[in-house]
mmCIF file of the N, C-alpha and C atoms, coordinates in Angstrom:
data_MODEL
# 
_entry.id   MODEL 
# 
loop_
_atom_site.group_PDB 
_atom_site.id 
_atom_site.type_symbol 
_atom_site.label_atom_id 
_atom_site.label_alt_id 
_atom_site.label_comp_id 
_atom_site.label_asym_id 
_atom_site.label_entity_id 
_atom_site.label_seq_id 
_atom_site.pdbx_PDB_ins_code 
_atom_site.Cartn_x 
_atom_site.Cartn_y 
_atom_site.Cartn_z 
_atom_site.occupancy 
_atom_site.B_iso_or_equiv 
_atom_site.pdbx_formal_charge 
_atom_site.auth_seq_id 
_atom_site.auth_comp_id 
_atom_site.auth_asym_id 
_atom_site.auth_atom_id 
_atom_site.pdbx_PDB_model_num 
ATOM 1   N N  . MET A 1 1  ? -47.328 -151.445 -36.519 1.00 0.00 ? 1  MET A N  1 
ATOM 2   C CA . MET A 1 1  ? -46.463 -152.411 -35.865 1.00 0.00 ? 1  MET A CA 1 
ATOM 3   C C  . MET A 1 1  ? -45.630 -153.180 -36.886 1.00 0.00 ? 1  MET A C  1 
ATOM 4   N N  . ARG A 1 2  ? -46.215 -153.474 -38.035 1.00 0.00 ? 2  ARG A N  1 
ATOM 5   C CA . ARG A 1 2  ? -45.475 -154.247 -39.030 1.00 0.00 ? 2  ARG A CA 1 
ATOM 6   C C  . ARG A 1 2  ? -44.289 -153.452 -39.567 1.00 0.00 ? 2  ARG A C  1 
ATOM 7   N N  . LYS A 1 3  ? -44.448 -152.123 -39.643 1.00 0.00 ? 3  LYS A N  1 
ATOM 8   C CA . LYS A 1 3  ? -43.341 -151.300 -40.116 1.00 0.00 ? 3  LYS A CA 1 
ATOM 9   C C  . LYS A 1 3  ? -42.173 -151.350 -39.129 1.00 0.00 ? 3  LYS A C  1 
ATOM 10  N N  . ILE A 1 4  ? -42.486 -151.382 -37.845 1.00 0.00 ? 4  ILE A N  1 
ATOM 11  C CA . ILE A 1 4  ? -41.440 -151.466 -36.829 1.00 0.00 ? 4  ILE A CA 1 
ATOM 12  C C  . ILE A 1 4  ? -40.691 -152.787 -36.955 1.00 0.00 ? 4  ILE A C  1 
ATOM 13  N N  . GLY A 1 5  ? -41.422 -153.866 -37.177 1.00 0.00 ? 5  GLY A N  1 
ATOM 14  C CA . GLY A 1 5  ? -40.786 -155.167 -37.360 1.00 0.00 ? 5  GLY A CA 1 
ATOM 15  C C  . GLY A 1 5  ? -39.889 -155.193 -38.583 1.00 0.00 ? 5  GLY A C  1 
ATOM 16  N N  . ALA A 1 6  ? -40.364 -154.609 -39.666 1.00 0.00 ? 6  ALA A N  1 
ATOM 17  C CA . ALA A 1 6  ? -39.560 -154.570 -40.891 1.00 0.00 ? 6  ALA A CA 1 
ATOM 18  C C  . ALA A 1 6  ? -38.312 -153.721 -40.693 1.00 0.00 ? 6  ALA A C  1 
ATOM 19  N N  . VAL A 1 7  ? -38.440 -152.603 -39.985 1.00 0.00 ? 7  VAL A N  1 
ATOM 20  C CA . VAL A 1 7  ? -37.288 -151.743 -39.729 1.00 0.00 ? 7  VAL A CA 1 
ATOM 21  C C  . VAL A 1 7  ? -36.272 -152.470 -38.851 1.00 0.00 ? 7  VAL A C  1 
ATOM 22  N N  . LEU A 1 8  ? -36.727 -153.222 -37.859 1.00 0.00 ? 8  LEU A N  1 
ATOM 23  C CA . LEU A 1 8  ? -35.812 -153.961 -37.006 1.00 0.00 ? 8  LEU A CA 1 
ATOM 24  C C  . LEU A 1 8  ? -35.058 -155.033 -37.787 1.00 0.00 ? 8  LEU A C  1 
ATOM 25  N N  . ILE A 1 9  ? -35.728 -155.703 -38.702 1.00 0.00 ? 9  ILE A N  1 
ATOM 26  C CA . ILE A 1 9  ? -35.063 -156.722 -39.510 1.00 0.00 ? 9  ILE A CA 1 
ATOM 27  C C  . ILE A 1 9  ? -34.034 -156.092 -40.439 1.00 0.00 ? 9  ILE A C  1 
ATOM 28  N N  . VAL A 1 10 ? -34.387 -154.977 -41.064 1.00 0.00 ? 10 VAL A N  1 
ATOM 29  C CA . VAL A 1 10 ? -33.439 -154.278 -41.941 1.00 0.00 ? 10 VAL A CA 1 
ATOM 30  C C  . VAL A 1 10 ? -32.255 -153.761 -41.138 1.00 0.00 ? 10 VAL A C  1 
ATOM 31  N N  . LEU A 1 11 ? -32.506 -153.245 -39.934 1.00 0.00 ? 11 LEU A N  1 
ATOM 32  C CA . LEU A 1 11 ? -31.428 -152.773 -39.071 1.00 0.00 ? 11 LEU A CA 1 
ATOM 33  C C  . LEU A 1 11 ? -30.495 -153.922 -38.697 1.00 0.00 ? 11 LEU A C  1 
ATOM 34  N N  . ALA A 1 12 ? -31.060 -155.071 -38.397 1.00 0.00 ? 12 ALA A N  1 
ATOM 35  C CA . ALA A 1 12 ? -30.243 -156.235 -38.046 1.00 0.00 ? 12 ALA A CA 1 
ATOM 36  C C  . ALA A 1 12 ? -29.366 -156.657 -39.217 1.00 0.00 ? 12 ALA A C  1 
ATOM 37  N N  . MET A 1 13 ? -29.925 -156.670 -40.402 1.00 0.00 ? 13 MET A N  1 
ATOM 38  C CA . MET A 1 13 ? -29.131 -157.063 -41.569 1.00 0.00 ? 13 MET A CA 1 
ATOM 39  C C  . MET A 1 13 ? -28.041 -156.041 -41.873 1.00 0.00 ? 13 MET A C  1 
ATOM 40  N N  . THR A 1 14 ? -28.345 -154.766 -41.691 1.00 0.00 ? 14 THR A N  1 
ATOM 41  C CA . THR A 1 14 ? -27.346 -153.723 -41.921 1.00 0.00 ? 14 THR A CA 1 
ATOM 42  C C  . THR A 1 14 ? -26.205 -153.833 -40.918 1.00 0.00 ? 14 THR A C  1 
ATOM 43  N N  . ILE A 1 15 ? -26.529 -154.059 -39.654 1.00 0.00 ? 15 ILE A N  1 
ATOM 44  C CA . ILE A 1 15 ? -25.488 -154.203 -38.630 1.00 0.00 ? 15 ILE A CA 1 
ATOM 45  C C  . ILE A 1 15 ? -24.618 -155.410 -38.918 1.00 0.00 ? 15 ILE A C  1 
ATOM 46  N N  . SER A 1 16 ? -25.236 -156.516 -39.315 1.00 0.00 ? 16 SER A N  1 
ATOM 47  C CA . SER A 1 16 ? -24.439 -157.712 -39.579 1.00 0.00 ? 16 SER A CA 1 
ATOM 48  C C  . SER A 1 16 ? -23.550 -157.526 -40.803 1.00 0.00 ? 16 SER A C  1 
ATOM 49  N N  . LEU A 1 17 ? -24.023 -156.800 -41.806 1.00 0.00 ? 17 LEU A N  1 
ATOM 50  C CA . LEU A 1 17 ? -23.174 -156.537 -42.967 1.00 0.00 ? 17 LEU A CA 1 
ATOM 51  C C  . LEU A 1 17 ? -22.025 -155.599 -42.622 1.00 0.00 ? 17 LEU A C  1 
ATOM 52  N N  . LEU A 1 18 ? -22.306 -154.584 -41.811 1.00 0.00 ? 18 LEU A N  1 
ATOM 53  C CA . LEU A 1 18 ? -21.248 -153.640 -41.439 1.00 0.00 ? 18 LEU A CA 1 
ATOM 54  C C  . LEU A 1 18 ? -20.218 -154.259 -40.515 1.00 0.00 ? 18 LEU A C  1 
ATOM 55  N N  . SER A 1 19 ? -20.606 -155.279 -39.760 1.00 0.00 ? 19 SER A N  1 
ATOM 56  C CA . SER A 1 19 ? -19.650 -155.906 -38.849 1.00 0.00 ? 19 SER A CA 1 
ATOM 57  C C  . SER A 1 19 ? -18.559 -156.655 -39.601 1.00 0.00 ? 19 SER A C  1 
ATOM 58  N N  . ASN A 1 20 ? -18.777 -156.970 -40.879 1.00 0.00 ? 20 ASN A N  1 
ATOM 59  C CA . ASN A 1 20 ? -17.737 -157.620 -41.676 1.00 0.00 ? 20 ASN A CA 1 
ATOM 60  C C  . ASN A 1 20 ? -16.581 -156.677 -41.972 1.00 0.00 ? 20 ASN A C  1 
ATOM 61  N N  . TYR A 1 21 ? -16.818 -155.388 -41.929 1.00 0.00 ? 21 TYR A N  1 
ATOM 62  C CA . TYR A 1 21 ? -15.800 -154.410 -42.290 1.00 0.00 ? 21 TYR A CA 1 
ATOM 63  C C  . TYR A 1 21 ? -15.107 -153.798 -41.085 1.00 0.00 ? 21 TYR A C  1 
ATOM 64  N N  . LEU A 1 22 ? -15.335 -154.356 -39.901 1.00 0.00 ? 22 LEU A N  1 
ATOM 65  C CA . LEU A 1 22 ? -14.650 -153.862 -38.703 1.00 0.00 ? 22 LEU A CA 1 
ATOM 66  C C  . LEU A 1 22 ? -13.198 -154.334 -38.699 1.00 0.00 ? 22 LEU A C  1 
ATOM 67  N N  . PRO A 1 23 ? -12.321 -153.592 -38.029 1.00 0.00 ? 23 PRO A N  1 
ATOM 68  C CA . PRO A 1 23 ? -10.937 -154.069 -37.913 1.00 0.00 ? 23 PRO A CA 1 
ATOM 69  C C  . PRO A 1 23 ? -10.887 -155.397 -37.166 1.00 0.00 ? 23 PRO A C  1 
ATOM 70  N N  . LYS A 1 24 ? -9.840  -156.162 -37.416 1.00 0.00 ? 24 LYS A N  1 
ATOM 71  C CA . LYS A 1 24 ? -9.718  -157.486 -36.807 1.00 0.00 ? 24 LYS A CA 1 
ATOM 72  C C  . LYS A 1 24 ? -9.573  -157.407 -35.290 1.00 0.00 ? 24 LYS A C  1 
ATOM 73  N N  . GLU A 1 25 ? -9.053  -156.306 -34.762 1.00 0.00 ? 25 GLU A N  1 
ATOM 74  C CA . GLU A 1 25 ? -8.861  -156.167 -33.314 1.00 0.00 ? 25 GLU A CA 1 
ATOM 75  C C  . GLU A 1 25 ? -10.183 -155.914 -32.592 1.00 0.00 ? 25 GLU A C  1 
ATOM 76  N N  . PHE A 1 26 ? -11.172 -155.455 -33.324 1.00 0.00 ? 26 PHE A N  1 
ATOM 77  C CA . PHE A 1 26 ? -12.448 -155.099 -32.715 1.00 0.00 ? 26 PHE A CA 1 
ATOM 78  C C  . PHE A 1 26 ? -13.265 -156.365 -32.472 1.00 0.00 ? 26 PHE A C  1 
ATOM 79  N N  . PRO A 1 27 ? -13.780 -156.550 -31.255 1.00 0.00 ? 27 PRO A N  1 
ATOM 80  C CA . PRO A 1 27 ? -14.583 -157.757 -31.010 1.00 0.00 ? 27 PRO A CA 1 
ATOM 81  C C  . PRO A 1 27 ? -15.946 -157.660 -31.695 1.00 0.00 ? 27 PRO A C  1 
ATOM 82  N N  . ALA A 1 28 ? -16.171 -158.497 -32.677 1.00 0.00 ? 28 ALA A N  1 
ATOM 83  C CA . ALA A 1 28 ? -17.396 -158.415 -33.475 1.00 0.00 ? 28 ALA A CA 1 
ATOM 84  C C  . ALA A 1 28 ? -18.527 -159.255 -32.905 1.00 0.00 ? 28 ALA A C  1 
ATOM 85  N N  . GLN A 1 29 ? -18.224 -160.182 -32.003 1.00 0.00 ? 29 GLN A N  1 
ATOM 86  C CA . GLN A 1 29 ? -19.269 -161.079 -31.520 1.00 0.00 ? 29 GLN A CA 1 
ATOM 87  C C  . GLN A 1 29 ? -20.409 -160.340 -30.814 1.00 0.00 ? 29 GLN A C  1 
ATOM 88  N N  . PRO A 1 30 ? -20.158 -159.351 -29.939 1.00 0.00 ? 30 PRO A N  1 
ATOM 89  C CA . PRO A 1 30 ? -21.304 -158.644 -29.330 1.00 0.00 ? 30 PRO A CA 1 
ATOM 90  C C  . PRO A 1 30 ? -22.173 -157.921 -30.356 1.00 0.00 ? 30 PRO A C  1 
ATOM 91  N N  . ILE A 1 31 ? -21.568 -157.405 -31.399 1.00 0.00 ? 31 ILE A N  1 
ATOM 92  C CA . ILE A 1 31 ? -22.333 -156.696 -32.421 1.00 0.00 ? 31 ILE A CA 1 
ATOM 93  C C  . ILE A 1 31 ? -23.193 -157.674 -33.211 1.00 0.00 ? 31 ILE A C  1 
ATOM 94  N N  . VAL A 1 32 ? -22.650 -158.844 -33.515 1.00 0.00 ? 32 VAL A N  1 
ATOM 95  C CA . VAL A 1 32 ? -23.413 -159.857 -34.236 1.00 0.00 ? 32 VAL A CA 1 
ATOM 96  C C  . VAL A 1 32 ? -24.563 -160.362 -33.369 1.00 0.00 ? 32 VAL A C  1 
ATOM 97  N N  . LEU A 1 33 ? -24.313 -160.543 -32.083 1.00 0.00 ? 33 LEU A N  1 
ATOM 98  C CA . LEU A 1 33 ? -25.390 -160.973 -31.186 1.00 0.00 ? 33 LEU A CA 1 
ATOM 99  C C  . LEU A 1 33 ? -26.479 -159.908 -31.072 1.00 0.00 ? 33 LEU A C  1 
ATOM 100 N N  . LEU A 1 34 ? -26.085 -158.637 -31.062 1.00 0.00 ? 34 LEU A N  1 
ATOM 101 C CA . LEU A 1 34 ? -27.062 -157.549 -31.043 1.00 0.00 ? 34 LEU A CA 1 
ATOM 102 C C  . LEU A 1 34 ? -27.911 -157.574 -32.308 1.00 0.00 ? 34 LEU A C  1 
ATOM 103 N N  . ALA A 1 35 ? -27.268 -157.785 -33.457 1.00 0.00 ? 35 ALA A N  1 
ATOM 104 C CA . ALA A 1 35 ? -28.002 -157.855 -34.716 1.00 0.00 ? 35 ALA A CA 1 
ATOM 105 C C  . ALA A 1 35 ? -28.951 -159.052 -34.723 1.00 0.00 ? 35 ALA A C  1 
ATOM 106 N N  . PHE A 1 36 ? -28.512 -160.169 -34.177 1.00 0.00 ? 36 PHE A N  1 
ATOM 107 C CA . PHE A 1 36 ? -29.379 -161.350 -34.116 1.00 0.00 ? 36 PHE A CA 1 
ATOM 108 C C  . PHE A 1 36 ? -30.578 -161.088 -33.205 1.00 0.00 ? 36 PHE A C  1 
ATOM 109 N N  . GLY A 1 37 ? -30.356 -160.381 -32.110 1.00 0.00 ? 37 GLY A N  1 
ATOM 110 C CA . GLY A 1 37 ? -31.457 -160.026 -31.218 1.00 0.00 ? 37 GLY A CA 1 
ATOM 111 C C  . GLY A 1 37 ? -32.460 -159.110 -31.891 1.00 0.00 ? 37 GLY A C  1 
ATOM 112 N N  . TYR A 1 38 ? -31.964 -158.123 -32.651 1.00 0.00 ? 38 TYR A N  1 
ATOM 113 C CA . TYR A 1 38 ? -32.867 -157.246 -33.398 1.00 0.00 ? 38 TYR A CA 1 
ATOM 114 C C  . TYR A 1 38 ? -33.662 -158.044 -34.425 1.00 0.00 ? 38 TYR A C  1 
ATOM 115 N N  . PHE A 1 39 ? -33.008 -159.014 -35.066 1.00 0.00 ? 39 PHE A N  1 
ATOM 116 C CA . PHE A 1 39 ? -33.680 -159.840 -36.053 1.00 0.00 ? 39 PHE A CA 1 
ATOM 117 C C  . PHE A 1 39 ? -34.809 -160.650 -35.408 1.00 0.00 ? 39 PHE A C  1 
ATOM 118 N N  . LEU A 1 40 ? -34.522 -161.268 -34.276 1.00 0.00 ? 40 LEU A N  1 
ATOM 119 C CA . LEU A 1 40 ? -35.548 -162.048 -33.586 1.00 0.00 ? 40 LEU A CA 1 
ATOM 120 C C  . LEU A 1 40 ? -36.685 -161.158 -33.094 1.00 0.00 ? 40 LEU A C  1 
ATOM 121 N N  . LEU A 1 41 ? -36.349 -159.975 -32.596 1.00 0.00 ? 41 LEU A N  1 
ATOM 122 C CA . LEU A 1 41 ? -37.378 -159.043 -32.143 1.00 0.00 ? 41 LEU A CA 1 
ATOM 123 C C  . LEU A 1 41 ? -38.250 -158.579 -33.311 1.00 0.00 ? 41 LEU A C  1 
ATOM 124 N N  . GLY A 1 42 ? -37.641 -158.342 -34.459 1.00 0.00 ? 42 GLY A N  1 
ATOM 125 C CA . GLY A 1 42 ? -38.395 -157.954 -35.643 1.00 0.00 ? 42 GLY A CA 1 
ATOM 126 C C  . GLY A 1 42 ? -39.348 -159.049 -36.091 1.00 0.00 ? 42 GLY A C  1 
ATOM 127 N N  . ILE A 1 43 ? -38.904 -160.283 -36.068 1.00 0.00 ? 43 ILE A N  1 
ATOM 128 C CA . ILE A 1 43 ? -39.775 -161.405 -36.433 1.00 0.00 ? 43 ILE A CA 1 
ATOM 129 C C  . ILE A 1 43 ? -40.921 -161.538 -35.422 1.00 0.00 ? 43 ILE A C  1 
ATOM 130 N N  . TYR A 1 44 ? -40.600 -161.364 -34.150 1.00 0.00 ? 44 TYR A N  1 
ATOM 131 C CA . TYR A 1 44 ? -41.626 -161.434 -33.122 1.00 0.00 ? 44 TYR A CA 1 
ATOM 132 C C  . TYR A 1 44 ? -42.695 -160.366 -33.343 1.00 0.00 ? 44 TYR A C  1 
ATOM 133 N N  . VAL A 1 45 ? -42.266 -159.147 -33.648 1.00 0.00 ? 45 VAL A N  1 
ATOM 134 C CA . VAL A 1 45 ? -43.222 -158.057 -33.867 1.00 0.00 ? 45 VAL A CA 1 
ATOM 135 C C  . VAL A 1 45 ? -44.070 -158.346 -35.099 1.00 0.00 ? 45 VAL A C  1 
ATOM 136 N N  . LEU A 1 46 ? -43.467 -158.893 -36.162 1.00 0.00 ? 46 LEU A N  1 
ATOM 137 C CA . LEU A 1 46 ? -44.238 -159.216 -37.352 1.00 0.00 ? 46 LEU A CA 1 
ATOM 138 C C  . LEU A 1 46 ? -45.269 -160.301 -37.079 1.00 0.00 ? 46 LEU A C  1 
ATOM 139 N N  . ILE A 1 47 ? -44.905 -161.277 -36.291 1.00 0.00 ? 47 ILE A N  1 
ATOM 140 C CA . ILE A 1 47 ? -45.848 -162.359 -35.972 1.00 0.00 ? 47 ILE A CA 1 
ATOM 141 C C  . ILE A 1 47 ? -46.972 -161.849 -35.084 1.00 0.00 ? 47 ILE A C  1 
ATOM 142 N N  . LYS A 1 48 ? -46.645 -161.026 -34.091 1.00 0.00 ? 48 LYS A N  1 
ATOM 143 C CA . LYS A 1 48 ? -47.670 -160.539 -33.155 1.00 0.00 ? 48 LYS A CA 1 
ATOM 144 C C  . LYS A 1 48 ? -48.596 -159.521 -33.804 1.00 0.00 ? 48 LYS A C  1 
ATOM 145 N N  . SER A 1 49 ? -48.191 -158.882 -34.887 1.00 0.00 ? 49 SER A N  1 
ATOM 146 C CA . SER A 1 49 ? -49.020 -157.845 -35.502 1.00 0.00 ? 49 SER A CA 1 
ATOM 147 C C  . SER A 1 49 ? -50.066 -158.420 -36.458 1.00 0.00 ? 49 SER A C  1 
ATOM 148 N N  . LYS A 1 50 ? -50.047 -159.713 -36.686 1.00 0.00 ? 50 LYS A N  1 
ATOM 149 C CA . LYS A 1 50 ? -51.033 -160.305 -37.602 1.00 0.00 ? 50 LYS A CA 1 
ATOM 150 C C  . LYS A 1 50 ? -52.399 -160.392 -36.985 1.00 0.00 ? 50 LYS A C  1 
# 
């Protein structure tokens, strides 16, 4: 379970970094919110796996 949490956090950080390189016309807010959700889910999984 801890590996899943770590993967979700890394995925969230990767998505948020890649969203900086999107074209200006592309709406980045849904992607950032998705990354934030993955980050929160990853933290939740890490806490519950203890």
